[in-house]
C-alpha positions as CSV (number, residue, x, y, z in Angstrom):
1,X,-224.3,161.3,30.2
2,X,-224.1,163.2,33.6
3,X,-227.3,165.3,32.6
4,X,-228.9,166.0,29.3
5,X,-226.3,168.6,28.4
6,X,-223.2,168.3,30.5
7,X,-220.7,165.6,29.9
8,X,-218.5,164.6,32.8
9,X,-215.2,164.8,30.8
10,X,-214.2,167.0,27.9
11,X,-211.4,165.3,25.7
12,X,-209.7,168.1,24.0
13,X,-207.3,167.6,21.1
14,X,-205.4,170.2,19.6
15,X,-204.3,169.0,16.1
16,X,-201.7,170.3,13.8
17,X,-200.0,168.5,10.9
18,X,-201.0,165.2,12.4
19,X,-202.1,163.3,9.7
20,X,-199.8,160.3,10.2
21,X,-201.2,159.8,13.7
22,X,-204.5,161.6,14.3
23,X,-206.7,158.4,13.4
24,X,-204.9,156.5,16.0
25,X,-205.3,159.4,18.7
26,X,-209.2,159.7,18.1
27,X,-209.7,156.1,18.0
28,X,-207.9,155.6,21.2
29,X,-210.4,158.3,22.7
30,X,-213.5,156.8,21.3
31,X,-212.5,153.5,22.7
32,X,-212.6,154.4,26.3
33,X,-214.5,152.2,28.7
34,X,-215.7,155.4,30.5
35,X,-218.3,156.8,27.6
36,X,-219.7,159.9,29.3
37,X,-217.5,162.3,27.5
38,X,-217.3,165.0,24.8
39,X,-214.5,164.9,22.3
40,X,-213.5,168.5,20.8
41,X,-211.0,168.8,18.2
42,X,-209.5,172.0,17.1
43,X,-207.2,171.8,14.0
44,X,-204.6,174.6,13.8
45,X,-205.0,175.0,9.9
46,X,-203.1,172.0,8.9
47,X,-202.3,171.5,5.3
48,X,-201.2,167.9,5.7
49,X,-204.5,166.2,5.3
50,X,-205.3,166.2,9.0
51,X,-208.6,167.8,8.7
52,X,-209.9,165.7,5.9
53,X,-209.3,162.6,8.1
54,X,-211.1,164.3,11.0
55,X,-214.1,164.9,8.7
56,X,-214.6,161.4,8.1
57,X,-215.7,160.9,11.7
58,X,-219.5,160.6,12.5
59,X,-219.7,159.7,16.0
60,X,-221.9,162.5,17.8
61,X,-219.7,163.2,20.7
62,X,-217.2,164.6,18.2
63,X,-217.1,168.6,17.6
64,X,-214.6,169.6,15.2
65,X,-213.4,173.2,14.7
66,X,-210.4,175.0,12.9
67,X,-208.2,177.4,14.8
68,X,-206.4,180.4,12.5
69,X,-202.9,180.0,12.0
70,X,-200.6,181.9,14.5
71,X,-200.2,182.0,18.3
72,X,-198.3,178.4,18.3
73,X,-199.4,175.5,20.2
74,X,-200.6,177.6,23.2
75,X,-203.0,179.4,21.1
76,X,-204.7,176.0,20.0
77,X,-204.5,174.4,23.3
78,X,-206.6,177.3,25.0
79,X,-208.8,177.7,21.8
80,X,-210.0,174.1,22.1
81,X,-210.4,174.1,26.0
82,X,-212.3,177.2,25.8
83,X,-215.0,174.7,24.2
84,X,-215.2,172.3,27.0
85,X,-218.3,171.9,29.0
86,X,-217.4,168.8,31.1
87,X,-216.5,168.8,34.7
88,X,-213.1,167.5,34.0
89,X,-210.6,168.2,31.3
90,X,-207.9,165.8,29.5
91,X,-206.0,167.3,26.8
92,X,-204.7,164.9,24.4
93,X,-202.0,166.2,21.7
94,X,-202.9,164.9,18.0
95,X,-200.2,162.2,18.2
96,X,-200.5,160.6,21.5
97,X,-202.8,157.8,22.8
98,X,-204.8,156.9,25.8
99,X,-205.2,153.4,27.4
100,X,-208.9,152.3,27.0
101,X,-209.4,152.6,31.0
102,X,-207.9,156.0,31.3
103,X,-210.7,158.1,31.9
104,X,-212.5,155.5,34.0
105,X,-209.8,155.3,36.4
106,X,-208.8,159.0,36.2
107,X,-212.7,159.9,37.0
108,X,-213.4,157.3,39.5
109,X,-210.0,158.7,41.4
110,X,-211.1,162.6,41.3
111,X,-214.7,161.9,42.2
112,X,-213.3,159.9,45.5
113,X,-211.2,162.7,46.5
114,X,-212.6,166.2,46.3
115,X,-209.5,168.1,47.5
116,X,-207.7,166.7,44.4
117,X,-207.5,169.3,41.5
118,X,-205.7,167.0,39.0
119,X,-205.0,163.3,38.7
120,X,-202.0,162.1,36.9
121,X,-200.5,158.7,35.9
122,X,-197.5,157.2,34.4
123,X,-197.3,156.9,30.5
124,X,-194.9,155.0,27.9
125,X,-193.0,156.9,25.2
126,X,-193.6,155.3,21.7
127,X,-192.2,155.9,18.3
128,X,-193.5,157.0,15.2
129,X,-195.3,153.5,14.5
130,X,-196.3,153.1,18.1
131,X,-193.7,150.6,19.2
132,X,-192.3,151.3,22.9
133,X,-189.2,153.2,23.7
134,X,-189.6,153.5,27.3
135,X,-192.3,152.2,29.4
136,X,-194.1,153.0,32.8
137,X,-192.3,156.7,32.9
138,X,-193.3,159.4,35.2
139,X,-194.5,160.4,38.7
140,X,-191.0,159.7,40.5
141,X,-192.2,158.8,44.0
142,X,-195.2,160.6,44.2
143,X,-198.0,158.1,45.1
144,X,-201.6,158.5,46.2
145,X,-203.0,162.0,47.4
146,X,-200.2,164.5,47.6
147,X,-200.6,168.0,48.9
148,X,-200.2,170.6,46.1
149,X,-197.3,172.5,47.5
150,X,-195.6,169.1,48.2
151,X,-195.9,168.3,44.5
152,X,-194.6,171.8,43.4
153,X,-191.6,171.2,45.3
154,X,-191.1,167.8,43.9
155,X,-191.6,169.1,40.2
156,X,-188.8,172.0,40.8
157,X,-186.4,169.5,42.3
158,X,-186.7,167.0,39.9
159,X,-185.9,169.5,36.7
160,X,-188.4,167.7,34.6
161,X,-192.1,167.1,34.3
162,X,-192.7,164.4,36.8
163,X,-196.6,164.5,36.0
164,X,-196.2,163.9,32.2
165,X,-197.5,165.3,29.3
166,X,-201.5,166.1,29.3
167,X,-202.8,163.0,28.2
168,X,-201.5,161.5,31.4
169,X,-203.5,164.2,33.5
170,X,-207.0,164.8,34.0
171,X,-207.8,168.3,35.6
172,X,-211.0,169.7,37.1
173,X,-212.3,172.4,34.3
174,X,-213.0,174.8,37.2
175,X,-209.4,174.8,38.6
176,X,-208.0,175.3,35.1
177,X,-210.3,178.1,34.4
178,X,-209.2,179.5,37.5
179,X,-205.7,180.1,36.7
180,X,-206.3,181.5,33.5
181,X,-206.2,178.2,31.2
182,X,-202.8,177.0,29.7
183,X,-199.8,179.0,30.5
184,X,-197.7,179.5,27.3
185,X,-195.1,181.9,28.6
186,X,-192.5,179.1,28.6
187,X,-193.7,177.1,25.7
188,X,-191.7,173.9,26.5
189,X,-193.1,174.0,29.8
190,X,-196.6,174.7,29.2
191,X,-198.0,171.7,30.7
192,X,-195.8,171.8,33.8
193,X,-196.3,175.2,34.5
194,X,-200.2,175.0,34.3
195,X,-200.3,172.0,36.6
196,X,-198.1,174.0,39.0
197,X,-200.6,177.0,38.9
198,X,-203.4,174.6,39.6
199,X,-201.6,172.8,42.3
200,X,-201.5,176.1,44.2
201,X,-205.2,175.5,44.8
202,X,-205.6,172.0,45.8
203,X,-203.9,168.3,45.9
204,X,-202.3,166.1,43.4
205,X,-203.7,162.5,43.0
206,X,-201.3,159.9,41.5
207,X,-203.2,157.2,39.9
208,X,-201.6,153.8,39.5
209,X,-200.9,152.4,36.1
210,X,-199.6,153.4,32.6
211,X,-202.5,155.2,31.2
212,X,-201.3,157.1,28.2
213,X,-198.6,156.9,25.5
214,X,-196.4,159.9,24.2
215,X,-195.1,159.8,20.9
216,X,-192.0,160.9,19.8
217,X,-192.0,162.0,16.2
218,X,-189.9,164.6,14.2
219,X,-193.0,166.6,13.6
220,X,-193.7,167.0,17.3
221,X,-193.2,170.8,18.2
222,X,-191.9,169.9,21.7
223,X,-189.0,168.3,20.0
224,X,-187.9,171.5,18.4
225,X,-187.9,173.4,21.8
226,X,-185.7,170.8,23.4
227,X,-182.7,173.1,23.4
228,X,-184.8,175.6,25.3
229,X,-185.8,173.1,28.1
230,X,-183.3,174.1,30.6
231,X,-183.6,177.9,30.4
232,X,-187.4,177.6,30.5
233,X,-187.4,175.1,33.4
234,X,-185.2,177.7,35.4
235,X,-187.6,180.6,34.8
236,X,-190.5,178.5,36.2
237,X,-188.3,177.3,39.3
238,X,-187.2,180.9,40.1
239,X,-190.8,182.0,39.8
240,X,-192.0,179.2,42.4
241,X,-188.9,179.8,44.6
242,X,-189.9,183.6,44.9
243,X,-193.6,182.8,45.4
244,X,-193.0,180.2,48.1
245,X,-189.6,180.7,49.4
246,X,-190.2,178.6,52.6
247,X,-191.5,175.6,50.9
248,X,-189.4,175.9,47.6
249,X,-186.1,176.9,48.8
250,X,-183.1,178.3,47.0
251,X,-181.5,175.0,47.5
252,X,-184.5,173.3,45.7
253,X,-184.2,175.8,42.7
254,X,-180.4,175.3,42.5
255,X,-181.0,171.4,42.6
256,X,-183.8,171.5,40.1
257,X,-181.8,174.1,37.6
258,X,-179.0,171.6,37.7
259,X,-181.1,168.5,37.0
260,X,-182.9,170.3,34.2
261,X,-179.7,171.2,32.4
262,X,-178.7,167.3,32.7
263,X,-182.1,166.2,31.4
264,X,-182.0,168.8,28.5
265,X,-178.7,167.0,27.2
266,X,-180.1,163.5,28.0
267,X,-183.3,164.2,26.0
268,X,-181.6,165.7,23.0
269,X,-179.1,162.8,23.0
270,X,-182.2,160.5,23.0
271,X,-183.5,162.3,20.1
272,X,-180.6,161.6,18.2
273,X,-180.5,158.0,19.2
274,X,-184.1,157.5,18.2
275,X,-184.3,159.8,15.2
276,X,-184.8,157.0,12.7
277,X,-187.8,155.7,14.8
278,X,-189.2,159.4,15.1
279,X,-189.9,159.1,11.5
280,X,-193.3,158.2,10.0
281,X,-193.4,155.4,7.5
């Protein structure tokens, strides 16, 4: 451990109705080559046996809590993150997976780059049984150390979340706390909007490799929000265009909004194409 009381990393897992996947998720965290972490799991009053599966773990690094019903995913994300004591935060949803060296590589990267407030890596998209749907996704042309405003502009213009879901990202806990935690104002973009807030205060570090897997399943809350993706993305784009009118131009916002509409249609088409593979056996 980094000292007797404080771990280097807090891995936080907000779970909800994840009985089909939670064991694989937790096991992927416990299998990390970097071992100086605490694992905090907050279950959002699941009724499918998720909690009972979690209670089967005896690893002393694991702390289990239950979050009362209500408030949606943002409530549980913030509830579990508020328990963290580590220098860095990695949020892993209760159906996603980490590569064994995810923490090792991202911790080393942030420790070597003090101006970086978060590190991000590529991820694979997997189906309900863990088989790949698409591999090595994310980051676009972003590589190495990227100024925060440059990363924000790239996120706006891309019309999608280049940095990926939270399992792809390691963020400094003090930086996340300084922006008020996870921003649930636009639920579909809770992760991207929060990354953008954090990047106002430091750099992005794009770490090579595919270090996480994002599971597409029929129980996933973000799938249900897909129809709102373009509208919510446009709201975030406009807000950053207003905040940084010189760096994030009106043209950037228009391009980003158009791409968000295309991405929303493509995402819904993919969900239809993969719908059978999104159902747990």
